[in-house]
N, CA and C atoms as an extended XYZ file, in Angstrom:
186
Properties=species:S:1:pos:R:3:atomname:S:1:resname:S:1:resid:I:1 pbc="F F F"
N       256.308      126.309      121.605 N   MET     1
C       257.103      127.387      122.144 CA  MET     1
C       258.290      127.712      121.231 C   MET     1
N       259.063      126.696      120.856 N   TYR     2
C       260.231      126.950      120.015 CA  TYR     2
C       259.836      127.461      118.635 C   TYR     2
N       258.709      126.930      118.103 N   PHE     3
C       258.232      127.423      116.812 CA  PHE     3
C       257.921      128.909      116.882 C   PHE     3
N       257.328      129.328      117.971 N   ASP     4
C       256.961      130.734      118.130 CA  ASP     4
C       258.203      131.617      118.175 C   ASP     4
N       259.225      131.186      118.889 N   ILE     5
C       260.484      131.950      118.962 CA  ILE     5
C       261.114      132.041      117.578 C   ILE     5
N       261.181      130.905      116.868 N   LEU     6
C       261.774      130.885      115.530 CA  LEU     6
C       260.963      131.732      114.561 C   LEU     6
N       259.648      131.598      114.613 N   ARG     7
C       258.783      132.375      113.720 CA  ARG     7
C       258.988      133.873      113.926 C   ARG     7
N       259.080      134.311      115.151 N   LYS     8
C       259.295      135.729      115.439 CA  LYS     8
C       260.657      136.195      114.940 C   LYS     8
N       261.684      135.369      115.106 N   ALA     9
C       263.023      135.733      114.643 CA  ALA     9
C       263.065      135.834      113.124 C   ALA     9
N       262.447      134.889      112.435 N   VAL    10
C       262.429      134.907      110.972 CA  VAL    10
C       261.640      136.102      110.478 C   VAL    10
N       260.503      136.375      111.084 N   ARG    11
C       259.687      137.514      110.681 CA  ARG    11
C       260.483      138.815      110.833 C   ARG    11
N       261.238      138.927      111.897 N   HIS    12
C       262.021      140.136      112.158 CA  HIS    12
C       263.108      140.332      111.106 C   HIS    12
N       263.712      139.256      110.636 N   ASP    13
C       264.868      139.323      109.741 CA  ASP    13
C       264.515      139.046      108.278 C   ASP    13
N       263.259      138.823      107.968 N   ARG    14
C       262.859      138.364      106.636 CA  ARG    14
C       263.249      139.313      105.509 C   ARG    14
N       263.091      140.602      105.702 N   GLN    15
C       263.399      141.546      104.626 CA  GLN    15
C       264.876      141.527      104.270 C   GLN    15
N       265.732      141.281      105.218 N   GLN    16
C       267.171      141.274      104.949 CA  GLN    16
C       267.647      139.950      104.370 C   GLN    16
N       267.072      138.845      104.808 N   THR    17
C       267.590      137.536      104.407 CA  THR    17
C       266.710      136.791      103.413 C   THR    17
N       265.447      137.177      103.298 N   GLY    18
C       264.527      136.427      102.456 CA  GLY    18
C       264.101      135.119      103.098 C   GLY    18
N       264.395      134.945      104.374 N   SER    19
C       264.056      133.701      105.064 CA  SER    19
C       262.555      133.598      105.286 C   SER    19
N       262.093      132.360      105.355 N   MET    20
C       260.678      132.090      105.576 CA  MET    20
C       260.549      130.971      106.599 C   MET    20
N       259.444      130.951      107.304 N   PHE    21
C       259.173      129.903      108.291 CA  PHE    21
C       257.841      129.254      107.977 C   PHE    21
N       257.827      127.921      107.957 N   PHE    22
C       256.610      127.150      107.762 CA  PHE    22
C       256.580      126.057      108.820 C   PHE    22
N       255.515      125.965      109.601 N   PRO    23
C       255.482      125.012      110.707 CA  PRO    23
C       255.262      123.554      110.299 C   PRO    23
N       254.860      123.301      109.060 N   THR    24
C       254.614      121.909      108.662 CA  THR    24
C       255.368      121.571      107.376 C   THR    24
N       255.670      120.306      107.217 N   PHE    25
C       256.322      119.845      105.992 CA  PHE    25
C       255.420      120.075      104.793 C   PHE    25
N       254.125      119.900      104.962 N   GLY    26
C       253.189      120.106      103.863 CA  GLY    26
C       253.262      121.517      103.315 C   GLY    26
N       253.364      122.500      104.203 N   GLU    27
C       253.475      123.890      103.759 CA  GLU    27
C       254.797      124.131      103.033 C   GLU    27
N       255.856      123.543      103.537 N   ILE    28
C       257.169      123.677      102.887 CA  ILE    28
C       257.108      123.085      101.481 C   ILE    28
N       256.560      121.886      101.376 N   GLU    29
C       256.474      121.219      100.076 CA  GLU    29
C       255.621      122.010       99.090 C   GLU    29
N       254.531      122.590       99.539 N   SER    30
C       253.673      123.386       98.659 CA  SER    30
C       254.418      124.582       98.085 C   SER    30
N       255.144      125.278       98.931 N   VAL    31
C       255.907      126.449       98.482 CA  VAL    31
C       257.012      126.024       97.524 C   VAL    31
N       257.703      124.933       97.835 N   LEU    32
C       258.767      124.465       96.945 CA  LEU    32
C       258.212      124.021       95.596 C   LEU    32
N       257.111      123.280       95.610 N   ARG    33
C       256.512      122.833       94.335 CA  ARG    33
C       256.135      124.010       93.443 C   ARG    33
N       255.703      125.082       94.050 N   ALA    34
C       255.286      126.261       93.284 CA  ALA    34
C       256.466      127.091       92.795 C   ALA    34
N       257.637      126.909       93.404 N   SER    35
C       258.729      127.817       93.070 CA  SER    35
C       259.944      127.167       92.415 C   SER    35
N       260.168      125.871       92.616 N   ILE    36
C       261.362      125.270       92.021 CA  ILE    36
C       261.147      124.998       90.541 C   ILE    36
N       262.244      125.049       89.814 N   GLN    37
C       262.235      124.848       88.367 CA  GLN    37
C       263.152      123.683       88.022 C   GLN    37
N       262.969      123.069       86.856 N   PRO    38
C       263.878      121.999       86.443 CA  PRO    38
C       265.324      122.476       86.512 C   PRO    38
N       266.177      121.648       87.074 N   GLY    39
C       267.590      121.979       87.211 CA  GLY    39
C       267.946      122.641       88.530 C   GLY    39
N       266.946      123.059       89.319 N   ASP    40
C       267.214      123.658       90.623 CA  ASP    40
C       267.725      122.597       91.596 C   ASP    40
N       268.535      123.018       92.517 N   LEU    41
C       269.035      122.158       93.579 CA  LEU    41
C       268.327      122.560       94.865 C   LEU    41
N       267.681      121.590       95.501 N   VAL    42
C       266.983      121.846       96.763 CA  VAL    42
C       267.688      121.046       97.847 C   VAL    42
N       268.160      121.741       98.869 N   LEU    43
C       268.797      121.095      100.011 CA  LEU    43
C       267.870      121.177      101.210 C   LEU    43
N       267.668      120.067      101.867 N   THR    44
C       266.913      120.075      103.115 CA  THR    44
C       267.896      119.753      104.226 C   THR    44
N       268.014      120.658      105.157 N   VAL    45
C       268.983      120.523      106.237 CA  VAL    45
C       268.248      120.672      107.552 C   VAL    45
N       268.459      119.742      108.427 N   GLY    46
C       267.812      119.833      109.728 CA  GLY    46
C       267.941      118.535      110.489 C   GLY    46
N       267.238      118.464      111.558 N   ALA    47
C       267.264      117.282      112.408 CA  ALA    47
C       266.012      116.449      112.170 C   ALA    47
N       266.098      115.203      112.521 N   GLY    48
C       264.924      114.340      112.423 CA  GLY    48
C       264.620      113.922      111.004 C   GLY    48
N       263.356      113.957      110.649 N   ASP    49
C       262.923      113.412      109.358 CA  ASP    49
C       262.718      114.474      108.279 C   ASP    49
N       263.505      115.546      108.331 N   VAL    50
C       263.405      116.608      107.331 CA  VAL    50
C       263.730      116.084      105.925 C   VAL    50
N       264.473      115.007      105.843 N   TYR    51
C       264.809      114.405      104.547 CA  TYR    51
C       263.547      113.981      103.779 C   TYR    51
N       262.454      113.762      104.493 N   LYS    52
C       261.216      113.321      103.847 CA  LYS    52
C       260.663      114.368      102.879 C   LYS    52
N       260.985      115.631      103.109 N   ILE    53
C       260.542      116.684      102.192 CA  ILE    53
C       261.118      116.417      100.809 C   ILE    53
N       262.421      116.166      100.733 N   GLY    54
C       263.064      115.870       99.465 CA  GLY    54
C       262.537      114.605       98.833 C   GLY    54
N       262.338      113.579       99.644 N   GLU    55
C       261.803      112.325       99.112 CA  GLU    55
C       260.421      112.529       98.511 C   GLU    55
N       259.585      113.299       99.199 N   ASP    56
C       258.229      113.563       98.682 CA  ASP    56
C       258.274      114.343       97.372 C   ASP    56
N       259.179      115.321       97.290 N   LEU    57
C       259.293      116.120       96.062 CA  LEU    57
C       259.762      115.240       94.895 C   LEU    57
N       260.744      114.394       95.161 N   VAL    58
C       261.261      113.517       94.100 CA  VAL    58
C       260.198      112.506       93.672 C   VAL    58
N       259.510      111.909       94.627 N   SER    59
C       258.512      110.895       94.274 CA  SER    59
C       257.320      111.476       93.531 C   SER    59
N       257.068      112.765       93.728 N   SER    60
C       255.947      113.402       93.020 CA  SER    60
C       256.363      113.994       91.684 C   SER    60
N       257.647      113.899       91.365 N   GLY    61
C       258.126      114.423       90.100 CA  GLY    61
C       258.538      115.874       90.159 C   GLY    61
N       258.502      116.467       91.353 N   LYS    62
C       258.970      117.852       91.501 CA  LYS    62
C       259.404      118.096       92.924 C   LYS    62
């Protein structure tokens, strides 16, 4: 339910903010791996185990 509300809000505002919504960490990591470059700073902010996204990116070398 909450994902659906958030997804609709992001979709509505995407053109103005460039925001994106991904329901799984795997999808987030895939998009980040394809778009981040050496020297980029990636911040993961949220509740729970969102820090694992950064750990996975670092452990994989990107």
